[in-house]
Phi, psi and omega in degrees: 000161181293130174227134176233122184237112180271153174205167174106355179288173179165192178261130182218149178282155175307138184089351181278183183228153172215153172237120176268147176234150175223112179265127185251150175206163176090004176204170182279086189309317186293350180260004187235140168295144178234151181220158169245133173240166173217156179218119176268156180305130177079003181240162178283155176293136183231148177287130178259311183199152177223156180218138181290170184299326180272347183088359184285317184258132181225149174220153184223151171289155181300329185289341182242354183302132181090347180245326182252148176226125176263142178209170180212154174234101184291338176289335181253004181052043186226139173243144185238157171225106176274122184241116180244161179049051184294146182238158177305328178292350176275354179299123183182169166273131183254133185237138172273147186214145164218167184224138174230108185061231181275359187261128175260138177244139184230149168277185182277347178093154174225134186275132173242123179237123180249111185201147176266000000 
């Protein structure tokens, strides 16, 4: 079955950096678009970044454009989110996602807290 396992979250000061990883299994990873979402307390889950199956096409939310970079290694079945110049507003649980037809698959999430 599809499994997505995120890691790399933690507590970081404003202006700091973190790199999230999501290791996938149970499906042909190289054939699927992957995305990162986040959800802050009391807010809806929002799309942060997406990457095509080949890694050529990427998209970002306006709030992270220029600070976050999504990438993937199809040989390792892993998608990454490099987060630089983190702000308190980036505090949220971050989720890895893929979709097959009408079905969305999610990891368990990794918490990112940006605070001094």
